[in-house]
C-alpha positions in Angstrom: -92.6 83.8 -1.6 -95.0 81.1 -2.4 -92.9 78.8 -3.7 -88.9 78.2 -2.7 -86.5 76.7 -5.5 -85.5 73.8 -3.8 -84.9 72.0 -7.2 -83.7 73.4 -10.5 -85.0 71.4 -13.1 -88.4 70.2 -12.8 -89.5 68.7 -16.4 -92.5 70.3 -16.5 -90.9 72.4 -19.7 -90.1 69.8 -21.6 -93.0 70.0 -23.9 -92.9 73.6 -24.5 -95.0 75.2 -21.9 -94.0 77.2 -18.8 -96.0 78.0 -15.4 -97.1 81.7 -14.6 -97.1 82.7 -11.6 -101.1 82.6 -11.2 -99.9 78.5 -11.9 -101.5 78.8 -15.2 -99.4 77.3 -18.4 -98.9 79.3 -21.5 -96.3 78.5 -24.6 -92.9 79.3 -23.7 -93.3 81.6 -26.9 -95.9 83.5 -26.1 -96.4 87.1 -25.8 -96.4 87.0 -22.2 -93.1 84.9 -21.6 -91.7 87.3 -24.6 -91.9 90.4 -22.5 -90.8 88.4 -19.3 -87.5 86.9 -21.2 -86.5 90.3 -22.4 -87.3 92.5 -18.9 -84.9 89.7 -17.3 -82.3 90.3 -20.1 -82.4 94.0 -19.3 -81.7 93.1 -15.7 -79.0 91.0 -16.3 -77.5 93.5 -18.3 -77.9 96.3 -15.5 -76.0 93.4 -13.3 -73.0 93.4 -16.1 -73.1 97.3 -15.5 -72.8 97.0 -11.8 -70.2 94.6 -12.1 -67.7 97.5 -13.0 -66.4 100.1 -11.0 -69.1 103.0 -10.8 -69.6 106.3 -9.2 -71.5 105.4 -6.0 -74.5 107.3 -6.7 -75.1 105.4 -9.8 -74.3 102.1 -8.5 -77.3 103.0 -5.8 -79.8 103.8 -8.5 -78.8 100.4 -10.9 -79.0 98.5 -7.6 -82.6 100.2 -6.9 -83.8 99.5 -10.5 -82.9 95.7 -10.9 -85.7 95.6 -7.5 -87.8 97.7 -9.9 -87.4 95.5 -12.8 -87.8 92.3 -10.3 -91.1 93.8 -9.5 -91.9 94.3 -13.2 -91.1 90.8 -14.0 -94.0 89.3 -11.2 -96.4 91.7 -12.5 -96.0 90.4 -16.0 -95.7 86.9 -14.9 -99.6 87.5 -13.1 -101.8 88.1 -15.8 -104.0 90.8 -14.4 -101.9 91.8 -11.3 -100.5 95.1 -10.7 -97.0 95.6 -8.8 -95.4 98.8 -10.9 -96.2 102.2 -9.0 -96.2 105.8 -10.5 -94.1 106.3 -7.7 -91.4 104.0 -9.3 -91.9 106.0 -12.5 -91.4 109.6 -10.4 -88.3 108.2 -8.7 -86.8 107.1 -12.5 -88.1 110.9 -13.5 -86.1 112.9 -10.5 -83.0 110.4 -11.4 -83.4 112.2 -15.0 -83.5 115.4 -13.6 -80.7 115.3 -11.2 -78.3 113.3 -13.6 -79.2 115.8 -16.8 -78.8 118.7 -15.4 -74.8 118.7 -15.3 -74.8 117.8 -18.8 -74.3 119.8 -21.3 -76.9 120.3 -23.7 -76.5 117.6 -27.0 -76.5 119.7 -30.5 -75.7 116.5 -32.1 -76.8 112.8 -32.2 -74.0 110.9 -30.2 -72.7 107.3 -31.0 -73.2 104.3 -28.1 -69.5 104.2 -26.7 -66.8 106.2 -25.2 -66.1 103.9 -21.6 -66.7 100.9 -21.2 -69.3 101.5 -18.4 -70.6 104.1 -21.1 -70.7 101.5 -23.8 -72.3 99.1 -21.0 -75.1 101.7 -20.4 -76.1 102.1 -23.8 -76.2 98.3 -24.5 -78.5 98.1 -21.4 -81.0 100.9 -22.9 -80.8 99.2 -26.0 -82.2 96.0 -24.4 -84.4 98.2 -22.5 -86.2 99.5 -26.1 -86.5 96.1 -26.7 -88.2 95.3 -23.3 -90.5 98.2 -23.8 -91.3 96.8 -27.5 -92.4 93.4 -26.3 -94.5 94.8 -23.3 -96.1 97.2 -25.6 -97.2 93.9 -27.9 -97.9 92.4 -24.9 -100.4 95.2 -24.1 -102.1 94.9 -27.5 -103.3 91.3 -26.3 -104.0 91.7 -22.8 -104.5 94.0 -20.4 -101.0 95.4 -18.9 -100.2 98.3 -16.3 -99.7 101.4 -17.5 -96.9 102.6 -14.9 -95.1 99.4 -16.0 -94.8 100.9 -19.9 -94.1 103.9 -18.4 -91.4 103.0 -16.4 -89.5 101.1 -19.0 -89.8 104.2 -21.4 -88.3 106.5 -18.6 -85.6 103.8 -17.9 -84.7 104.0 -21.5 -83.9 107.5 -21.1 -82.4 107.4 -18.1 -79.6 104.5 -19.3 -79.0 107.4 -22.4 -78.5 110.2 -19.9 -76.0 107.5 -17.7 -74.3 106.8 -20.7 -73.4 110.4 -20.7 -72.6 110.7 -17.1 -70.6 107.6 -17.6 -68.0 109.0 -20.1 -67.6 112.0 -17.7 -66.9 110.3 -14.8 -64.4 108.0 -17.1 -62.4 111.2 -18.3 -64.2 111.2 -21.9 -67.0 113.0 -23.4 -69.6 111.8 -25.7 -68.7 110.0 -28.8 -70.6 112.3 -31.7 -72.0 111.3 -34.9 -70.7 112.3 -37.7 -72.5 112.7 -41.3 -71.4 110.7 -43.8 -69.1 107.6 -43.7 -65.7 109.0 -41.7 -63.9 106.2 -43.8 -64.7 108.1 -47.1 -64.0 111.3 -45.4 -60.4 110.0 -44.5 -60.7 110.1 -40.9 -60.4 106.9 -40.4 -58.8 103.6 -41.6 -55.4 102.7 -43.2 -53.6 105.1 -45.5 -52.7 104.5 -48.8 
C-alpha cells in the first residue's frame, strides 16, 4: 500500500475534489467517485450482515466478498487499472450453485423479508444492484473491466439466494408475494 493513513483529515477535499489512486484529482460528484461510494456502501451493508449470527459457510463467503469489494474499489479508484478477475466471478458462480442446489424451486415472487439476517441480505442485494448501475454508468464514459461488472451482477444474485438460505437457517421460509393488496383482501390490518 503506497500511502498509510497517519492523519485522517487532510483538508485537500474542502473545495469539492478528491484524489484518485493514480494521484489525479476529480470532483467528488464524478461518476467514478459515485461508483466508489456505492461499492463502499455495499461493503458496509455486508459488514452489518456479518455482525449477525450466521452459518459458518455464509460467514466465510461474505468475508471473502468484502475483500473482493475492496479489490473492486481499488480498480475503480485507479483509472485504467484492472484488479478483478474471472476467477473471482467463477467463485461466486460456484457459491451460487452450491447454495441454490438445496433450495426449493421458486414458483412465486418473494418479498425481501423474513428473518433479520435474510432481510439484511436482501438490503445488501439492492445496494449491490445500485452499485452495479453506477459501474455501468461509469463504463459508458470510461473503460471499466468486464470482470468488475460481472462480479457485481453475480453478487446480487448470490445475495438473493443467501436471503433464501438465511430464512431457512432461521427456521422460516420465503415470504411469498401475494397479488393485489393484502389489506384489501382482508389478510392484514385492523378488524372493523
